[in-house]
N, C-alpha and C positions, 0 to 999 in steps of 0.2 A: 639512353642517357640516364644517368642517376641524378634526377631533378633535385633531390634533397641536398646532395653534395654540391651541386652548382649553386644552390641558394646559399649554402655555408660559405662557399668561396667568395660569392659576391659580397655578403655581409661582412665576412672576414677582412676583405680588402679595405672596407671602410674603417673598420677598427684599426687596422695596421697603419692607415694614413692619418689617423687621429680625427677623422671627420664624420664618424658615426653620429647621427643626430638623435638626441634624446628629448622626448617630450616631458616637460615638467608639469605636473599636475597642480594647477592653481585655481583658486576660487576668488574672483574679483568681488570686492565688497561695495555694494551700491551706496553712494553717498560718502564713501571714504577712499574711493580710487584716487591715487595709484596704490593704495594699500590692498593687499590680497593675502590669502592664506595658502601656503604650500603644504600639500600632503606628501610627505616622504614616503618612499617605498616600504619603510619599516612600519608604517601606520601612524607615526607621529606627525604633528603639524608644526609649522613655524610661521609667524607673521613676517611678511616681506613687502618690499616696495618694488613695483614693476617699472623697469627703466627701458624696456624695449618694445612697448606697445605701439601700434600704429593708430590708436584712438588718440590722435594728436591733441585734441582739444577737450577731451573728456566728455564729448557729446553722447557717448554710449550710456551715460548715467544722468544726462540732463533731464530735469523734471518736464520740460516742454515736449521732449522726445518720448519720454515714457508715458505721459498722459495721452499723447496721440496714439501710441501703440495700444494702450489699454482700451481706448475708445473703439478702435478698429477690431480688436480681438473680442470685445464684448458684443460688438455689432455683427460680426461676420463669421467668428470662429477662427480655427488655426490655419488651415491651408487654403490655397487659391482655387483648387479644384481642377486644374489642368493647364495645358499650355494656353497661350494668349489666343490662339486661333480656335480653341475648343470652348473652354469655359473659364479661362483664367484671366480674363480682362475685367477689372472692376473700376469703380469710380476712383479708388485709391491709386491705382496705376495711372489713370489718366491725370489725376492731379499731380502726381509725382513727375510725370513726363512734362507737363506744362510748367512746373516749377523749375525743372532742369533747363528747359528751352529758355525761359526767362532769365535764368542765372547766366547763361552764356550768350544771350542776345541772338539766339538762333531760332529758326522757324519751327523746329520740332526736335524731339529727343526720343530715344528708344532704350528701354530698360532691359538688362540681361541679368542672369543669375550671379554674375560677378564680372569685374572688369577684365579678368583673364579671358573669360568666354566672350565678352564684348570685342576685345582685340582680336582673338583668334577667329571668331565668326565673321567679323567685319572685314578684316584684312584678307581672309581666304576667300571671301565672296566677291570682292570688288573686281577681280579680273573677269568674272562672269558678266558683270555689268559693263566693264570697259575692256573689250577684247584687245589682247596685245599690251596690256598695261605693264610698264616697268616700275618697280618699286625700289626706291633708294632708301636704305635703312641705316641708321646710325649703328655703329659696331657694338655700342653698349645698350642697345634697346632691350627692354624686358623680354623674358622668355616667351610670354604670351604673344608679343608682337612677332618675334623671330618665328614661332611656330605657325602663326597664321600666314606670314609671308611665305614660308616654306611650302605650306600645304596648298597655296592657291595655284600652283603649277605655272605661273607666270615667270617672266624674267625678273631677277632681282640684282641689285648692286649694293654692296656694303661700303659705306664711307667711314673713314677714320673718325673716332669720336670727336664730335664738335668741330671737325675740320672742314670749314666751308669751302676752302680752296680745293680740297680733294673732291667734295661734292660737285663742285663746278666742273672739274675735269671729267668726272663720270657722266654728268649731264651733256656736256659737249661731244662726248665720244658716241652718243647714241643718236638714232634716227630723230631728226627734229619733228617729224610728223607722229612719232609713236606717243600714245598717251603715257603720262608719267605721274608718279606720286611720291612725295618725300615724306617718310614716317620717322618720327623722333619724339623725344620726351622734353618736358619743360624742367623737371627736377629728376636727376638720376639719383635714386635713393641710396646707393651704396657709398658714393663719394659726397653726395649732397651738392653736386654742381648743377648749374643751369644750362639749358640748351640755348644756342644763339638764334632765338626765334625770329627777330627782325631780319637778320641776315639770310636765313633760310627762306623766309617769305619773299625777300627781294629776288632770290634765285628762282623760286617757284613762279613768280610773276614773269620773270625774264624768259623762262623756258616753258611756260604754259603748264606747269605741273600743279596737281592737287596737293594740299598740305593736310597731314594727318598728325595730330599731336596727342600724346599721352600725358594727361595732367593728374594722374592718380595721386601722386604725393604732393600736389600743389593745391587742388580744390579744397576749399574751406580756409586755406592757410595764407593765400596771397590775394591781393586785389581788394578794393573798397567793399565788395560784396562777397568776397570769398570765391570768386570764379577761377582763381588760379593766376599763374604768372602771366599768361597772355592777357588777362584783364588788367593786372597791375601795370603792364607795359603798354597798354592801349592797342593790342594787337588782335583781339578776338575777331574782329571783322575780316582779317587776313587768313584765318584758319578755316579750312573747308570742313574738317571732321575733328571733333574734340571727343576723346575717350577719357573716362574718369571713373572713379569708384564711389560707392556710398558706405564703404566699410572702413575707411581710415578717418579723416578729419570729421566726416559726417557721423561716424560712430555707429553705423547700423550694418547693412549688408546689401551687396549687389553691385552692379556696374551699369554703364550706359555709354551711348554716344549721343552727341548733339550736332546737328548739321542743318542743311536746307530741308524743306518738306519733301522734296523730290528724292534727295539722297536717303533720307530716313525711310521713305516709303519703298525704295528699291531694296535696301538692306533688309527691311522687315519682310519683304516678299521672297527673298532669295536665300537669306542666311539660315543654314540648317541649325546652327547653334542657337538660333532664336526660335525658329519654327517648332522644333521638336523638344524644347525645354519647358518644363513646368514653370509657370510664372512665380514671382515672388509672393509669399503670403501677404495678404492685404495689411496685416499689422506691421510688417516690415516696411512696405511701401509707405504707410502713413507715418511711421517714425522717421523715415528718410526725408520725406517731404517736409515735415515739421522742423527737422535739423537744418535743412538747406534754408528754409524761410527764416529761421532764427539767425543763422550765421550771415545772412544778408543785411542784418541790422547793425546799429551802432553797438548794441551789446555783443554781437559776434565780433566786431572789430576789437572790443576790449579783450576778448579771449586771444585773438591773434596777437595783439600787442604784448600780452602777458607771456605767451609762448615765446615770442621772439626775444623778449627780455631774458627769460630763463635760459634759452639756448645760448645767448651772448655771455651770460654770467658763467655758465658751465664751461664754455669754451675758454674764456678768460682765465678761469681758475685752473683748469687742466693744462693750458699753455704755460702758466706760471710755474707749474711743476716740471716743465720740459717734456710733457707727454707729446707723442707724435700724432698731433691732431691733423685731420683732413678738413680744412675750413674753406668753404666756397661761399660763405655768407648765407647759407640756407638754415632751415630749422633742424637739420640733422647733424648729429655729433659723432662722427666715426673716430675711433682711436685705433691706429694701426698697430697690429702685433706682429704679423708676418710669419706665424707658425701655427698650424692647426692644433697641435698638442698643447702649446702654451696658451693658445686662445681659449680652448676648452677648459684647461686648468684654472685660468683666471675667472672664467665664468662660474665654475664650480665653487671656488673659494669665496667669490663675492656673494653667492647665494647662501652657502653654509655658514660662513664666518660673520657676514655682515647683513644678511637679509636683503641683498640687493639682487634682483633678477634681471640679467641681461644675457641673451643668447649669443653664443659665438657665431660669427658669420664666416663660413668656410667655402671652399670650392664645392660645387660649381657656381654658387651664387656670386662669388668673386674669384678673380684668377688666383691660382696658387702663388704663395708668397705674399699675398696682400690680405691675409686673414685679419679680421678685426673685430672689436666690440663696437656695436652701433647703438648709441644712447639717443633716446627720443624724449627730451624734456617737454613738459606740457604746462598749461596754466594751473593744473592741479597738483603739481609738484611744488613744494615750498622751499624757501632758502635753506631751511634746516636739513631737508632731505638732500639738497644739492651739496651742502657742506659735508654731510655724512658720506656721500658717494665720492667726493673729492678725497677725503681723508682715507677711505678704504682703498681707492686706486693708488694713492701714494704709498700706503703700507705694502700692498701686494706687489706693486712694480719693483720695490726694493727687495722684497722677499723672493720673488722670482728671478732676480738678477737680470732684468730686461733693460735694455739700453734706453736712456732718455735721449730723444732725438730732436732735431729741429722740426718745427711744425711743417707739415706737408701741405703745400698750396694746391 
């Protein structure tokens, strides 16, 4: 085989389909985020505003977080020194896991190098702990959940997105004695819609199934202490395993699960993705712990309130222009484009002409024909920046001759 030719064909297909992904070289500005500096390929620079970050609350630059990271860095140095089983467990990791367990009102928590790894490692390990486990997975679950469920070697069932009736049909069709688990998300980040947590918990109780929820796009953002949608809805005690991230609303890096002490101990003891991975640097763990603690407070609630206000304002302004907004009431603002070439062109023009950075969302992240721009307003965006974005979208939508459509529910 001519491997270079095969590589050229593979990359060429992405270019032909208009979904080749380009990394934009940006430098965030501490204390001024969402402002950043874009370094163009020709060596010039341009001041831009970031509109597609997952640092939803700006905690990646918060003084409380930075102070905690500096203290840990000065005290312990850069790296953790190894896996948790060898030399990579520190007081900072233990504090972080205690903070997470308290956040979710669970007995214990376990920190991984990312939420992707936490999902993959946990979901692929559970059938070792519960032989014969059947996993029921929402069709729009994140790739990390899909990968973990595929790799575990056990039986799996896919239910239509948020379709509780279909989930019931699948549960009823299986052996009532078989161990079961329902895996789903609280906020599906591409459409910004919510999972039917209460109804799924009802089914889980009826059929004796475990519940596994991904709160990656919800922690920090919902609930009186920022524990997620399950906390907001008073349902955390009905969830057996909670997965989430430290790299989005908490503004740092890493992922975790929170569950009973026995569940966490079993995953800790069996999951290869945990056992054989170097632990988070202490400075990262310290920053994440400080961020979670801050967002539990009234000051954290002020950030959540400001973010929700800015999301509502942006949605209202774009809807007023007839933009095809996907609005399910969450903090995410997707604008449907429906064509990968147009989506990339809009992204490029927003960056070059208006200094607005938003990456196109194309297949396989979303189905073909549903390509979109996904805006993530934050408390650190101001109303002037929102106005600038809305005016830019209005100008470019007309320039690109795109249809203004009814809003998408």
